[in-house]
N, C-alpha and C positions, 0 to 999 in steps of 0.2 A: 351649805356643803361645803366646806374647804375642799380646793380640789387644785392643784398645779399640774403643769404637764409642758413637756417640750416632745420633741419629734427626730424621727430619722428615715430617710429613704431606704426601704427595703433594697435587698441585693437585684431582686429582679422588676424592681418598681413596681411591684403588685398592690402596694399599699404603702402607709406611711407608717411606720413603728412609733407610737406616741408613748412618752414615759410619764407616767401619770401619779399622783400624790392624791390618797383622802383622807381625811381625818374622821376617827370611828372612836368613841369613847376613850378622846382625848391620847388616843395614837395615830401615827401617822402609816397607812399601809400604800406603798409604792406598788405599781404593776405596770407591766408593759403592754400595751393594747394595738392591734392593728386590723384591716379588715374592715369591711361594711357592717353596718350595726343590722341589716336586714337577711345577712347573711347566719347560717349555723355557726352558733356558739362552739368552741373550744376552749374549757378552762384548764389552764395546765399547773400542775400542784410540785414543787421543787424538792430537792431530798437535801442531806446533811454533806459538808455544810456549805452548800450549794445558794443560788438564787434563782431568779428567774432568768436570770442572765443564761443559766444552762441551755434554756430554750429558747435563745435568739432564732439560731439555725431556722429551726420550726415555725418562729411565727415569722420569720422572713417569707418561706416557703408556701407556706399552708394560707397565708393571707388573700391569697388572689380569690380564694373560695368560701372561704370562711372567716367570721369574728373570732381572732384568736386573742387570749387574755392571760397574763401570766404573773400572779402578785408575788410578792416577797413576803413571809409571815413574819411577826414578830420576833425581834432578835435576830432577824436576817436581813443582808442585802441593805437596802437603802429604807427599809420601814422602820420605824421607832424600835430602839433598843434599850429599854429601861432596867436599870441595875436588877439581878438577879433577888435582892432582897426585897425588892418592892413592885413585882410583877410574878404572878403565878405562870411559870413557866412548867406547862403541862400540855399534853396534845390535846386533851379537853380544851384547854382554854384557847389554845391555837386553833384548832377547828370552831372554837365558837367565834373566834374572830373573821375567820374565813368566811362563816354561814354569814355574819353580819354585813361580810362585802359583798357577798352575793346578793345579799336583799339591798343594800346600796344602790348597786349596779342594775339590779332589776331583771336578772337573770332568771328567765322564765325555764328554760330547758338548755341542755348544752350536753357536750363529750368530756367526759372527765379523763385529764390523762396524768397520770401518776407515777412518781419517782421515788425511792426509798422513804423518806419521812414523808412523802406526799400520799402514800398506801394508807397508813392509821388516819391521815386526817382527812383523805378520800371518801373513805367508810364511812367517819363519822358525817361526813356531808351526806351521803348516799341514805344512811340511816335517818337523817333529819328529812330529807327532801330524796325518798324513792322515784316520787312522780317527775323530778325533773332531770333525771340523767337518762341520755339517749341511747349510750355505749360508755364503755371504759376502755382505756388502752392502758396497759400496766408495764412498765420496765423496772425492772428490777426491783418490784415492791411486794415485799412479804405479807402472806395472811395464813399461812401455814407454818406452825414448828418445825416442818420437814426443810422449809427453806433457810433456816437459820445454821451457818455453817459452823464446825467446832472452835471457832475466835470466841462464839458468843458464853464459852462455859466460862471465860474469864471474865465477860461483862457480866454473867450472871452471880458470879461472887461479888463484884460490886453493888448489885442489886441487894444482896444478902447482909452485907454489910458496908455500907457508904462510908462510913467513919473511915473504916480500917483502909479501902482500898482507893480513897479519894483522891490524895496526892500521887499515887503511882497513876492511876488513871488520865489525871487529869495532864500530867507529865506527857503522858503518850499521844494523849487526845491532841495535843494542839503543837506535838513535833512534826517538825517539816517530812520526817522520813514518812510518819504515819500517814499525812496528809497527801502525799505522794503515792503511797502505797493504795489509800480510796481509789484513783484513777487508773494507775497501772496492773493493779492485782497481779495476775499470774501470766498476764499477755505475753506471746511469744513476739509483739512487736511493739516495744515501748516506744520507738521511734516515731509513731503516730501521734503520741499524745503531744498536745501542746504545753509545755511546762507552765505555761502563764495561769492554767487552770489551777494546778496544785499551789502554784507557787503564791496568787492572788489569794486563794483561801487561806493559805499560809499565815497570811499578813492578818486577814480576818480573824481568824481565832486568836489572834496574839496581840487585839485590841485589848485596853485595860478592861477587866471585867466580863470580857466576852467567853472565856474559858468557865467558867460559872456560871453563867446562863446556860450554856450549851451541857455542860457537866449535870445540873439540874433537870434539862429538858431529857438527857439520855438516862438518866437514872427512872426516869418517869417510862420508858420504852418500856419497861417492864410491865406494864398495864395493857398496853396493847398487844402484848402476846395473850393476857387473861382474855381479851376478847376475839382472839382467831376464830373460836368455835362460834362466838355469835354472828359474827361476819362471814362465815360460811355458810351458817344458816340463811343468811340476809341474800348470799348469792346464789343459794340454790332455791328460794322462793320467789326471787325475780327475774331469773334467768337473764340478766343483762346481755346484749351483742357485747363481745369482747375481744381485744386482741392485748396478749401476751407477748412482749418483746424481750429476751433476756439474752443479758452479756454474758456468755459461759465462764468468764475470768475472774468474774467477782469472787474475791476471797471471803466476804462475808454473807453471802446468800445465794445458795446453792442451785443449781439447775434443777432439781427435784421439785423446788419452791416453786419453780414457772409451771411444770405440768402438774402440782396439785390443782392447780385452777379449775382443771378439765374435770375432776371429780366433782366440783361444786357446778362447774357449767359446761356439761358436755361440749356445747357447739362453741365454745372459746378456741380461739386461733392462736396456736403458740409457735414462737419462732424463734429458734436459740440460733442468735448471731455471736461473731467473733468480736468480743467485745469486752468488756468489764463492768463493774459496778455503775462507772457511766458509760453507758454503750455508744452512744451520741459521740464518744472522744472517736470511736474507729469505725464507727460504721452509722455514719448519719444517713449517707445517699440510700442505704439498703432500708434504713428505718423508715425514711421519708416515702420511700415508693410504696412499703408496706401498708403504711398509714392512709396515703391518698387511698389505694386501691380497698382497704377497708371501709374508710368513710364512706365512699363512693355507695359501696354494698348498705351500711347500717344506717344512712339516714335519706 
């Protein structure tokens, strides 16, 4: 097994964060890891167009009591980014690689923490390995059509006619304004948002070939919506211990999407926070406190 790693001490020195890479089916999967191997495992799955870096504050602060792991999907962060015409950029395939990643690391049980794209990837993992899921933490990740804001009407037009709308969607997708808006959303306190978050993502999206990679994946998002009823049934059947933390200023995902989880899992704990799509940008201390409290009771 090919593997490389570097390391960095966490802010509270609870554990060293390791920056590792494993090779799976000819592709490199980069991931961040901290905490002792005999501690309960938390698997963090990031959103678009972020990477495992979005979880860094939680990795640093939870590694004292947990074994925390956060990978980058193929096409994201520091993982391999094969061209769009030579790799199947679908959520099914990204999830398949994450399942292989879980098997490579021999993760027997874990808490699943998901944001945005991490939701549909995480639900595919849950369907594959329900026995491995000890609890689920959701942060602005949708599993119900009610969670899709009016912005998705334009996006649905792209799904209906990819060729017609491709260039227009591509131009908007990689623009600095759109990338900035994903973080700032409708927040009344934009001064709390570190501009490095969206400028780094803007540079990432404008790498040669990256727009086509992400547009292929975004086009496939329509298949996630088709899976919503199936995932809702999974939640109803398995009744996982569940924490839902939702930034209320998210322009893409509605607050109703957070509350809909209680239709499937009545015991789910739902908290609406002052934050946007990437709620950790503004509410990191609050979310960390909620997670610590929830994890103590759930595990």
